[in-house]
C-alpha positions as CSV (number, residue, x, y, z in Angstrom):
1,M,0.0,0.0,0.0
2,L,2.9,2.4,0.8
3,K,4.1,2.2,-2.8
4,I,0.6,2.9,-4.2
5,V,0.2,5.9,-1.9
6,R,3.6,7.2,-3.1
7,Q,2.8,6.7,-6.8
8,N,-0.7,8.3,-6.4
9,A,1.0,11.3,-4.7
10,G,3.2,11.6,-7.8
11,F,6.6,11.0,-6.1
12,N,9.5,8.7,-6.9
13,Q,11.3,6.9,-4.1
14,R,14.3,9.2,-4.2
15,Q,12.1,12.3,-3.7
16,V,10.3,10.8,-0.7
17,A,13.6,9.5,0.8
18,R,15.1,13.1,0.6
19,Q,12.0,14.5,2.2
20,L,12.3,12.1,5.1
21,G,16.0,12.9,5.5
22,H,17.5,9.7,4.0
23,C,20.4,9.7,1.6
24,N,19.0,7.2,-0.9
25,A,15.8,5.3,-1.7
26,T,17.0,1.9,-0.7
27,L,15.3,2.0,2.7
28,L,12.1,3.2,1.2
29,W,12.2,0.3,-1.3
30,H,12.5,-2.1,1.7
31,W,9.5,-0.5,3.4
32,E,7.4,-0.6,0.2
33,N,8.2,-4.3,-0.4
34,D,7.7,-5.5,3.2
35,K,11.4,-6.4,3.6
36,K,11.6,-4.0,6.6
37,M,9.2,-1.9,8.7
38,P,9.9,1.8,9.3
39,S,10.8,2.8,12.8
40,G,8.2,4.7,14.8
41,I,9.7,8.0,13.9
42,A,9.9,7.2,10.3
43,L,6.3,6.0,10.3
44,I,5.2,9.3,11.8
45,K,7.2,11.1,9.1
46,L,5.6,9.0,6.4
47,C,2.1,9.7,7.7
48,A,2.8,13.4,8.0
49,F,4.4,13.6,4.5
50,Y,1.5,11.8,2.8
51,G,-1.3,13.2,5.0
52,K,-2.4,9.7,5.9
53,E,-3.0,7.5,9.0
54,V,-1.0,4.4,9.9
55,R,-4.1,2.3,8.9
56,D,-3.9,3.9,5.4
57,L,-0.2,3.1,4.9
58,Y,-0.2,-0.4,6.5
59,P,-3.8,-1.6,6.6
60,Q,-3.1,-5.3,7.1
61,Y,-0.8,-4.7,10.1
62,Y,-3.3,-2.3,11.5
63,L,-6.2,-4.8,11.2
64,D,-4.1,-7.6,12.6
65,A,-3.1,-5.5,15.6
66,K,-6.7,-4.4,16.1
67,K,-8.0,-8.0,16.0
68,R,-5.4,-9.1,18.5
69,F,-6.6,-6.4,21.0
70,V,-10.2,-7.4,20.5
71,D,-9.3,-11.1,21.0
72,Q,-7.4,-10.3,24.2
73,Q,-9.8,-7.8,25.7
74,G,-13.1,-9.1,24.5
75,D,-14.1,-5.5,23.6
76,T,-13.9,-3.4,20.6
77,P,-11.0,-0.9,21.0
78,L,-11.3,2.7,20.2
79,N,-11.3,3.2,16.4
């Protein structure tokens, strides 16, 4: 999803990497291809840059985490 968001925003990997303060696009490629996950700070930067929420950039991870909380608590978590 991260790659789609970037492409829809009209940026290439190098442009986004520079905006996030990275020297090259290799790390961004790893994030987009699920080889690595961004750090918490990098994820915040990605969300701010694209104007998106975590659930928009990584919907499956968000849904998996939400399901785990529901299973553990027996309640529906906030949002």
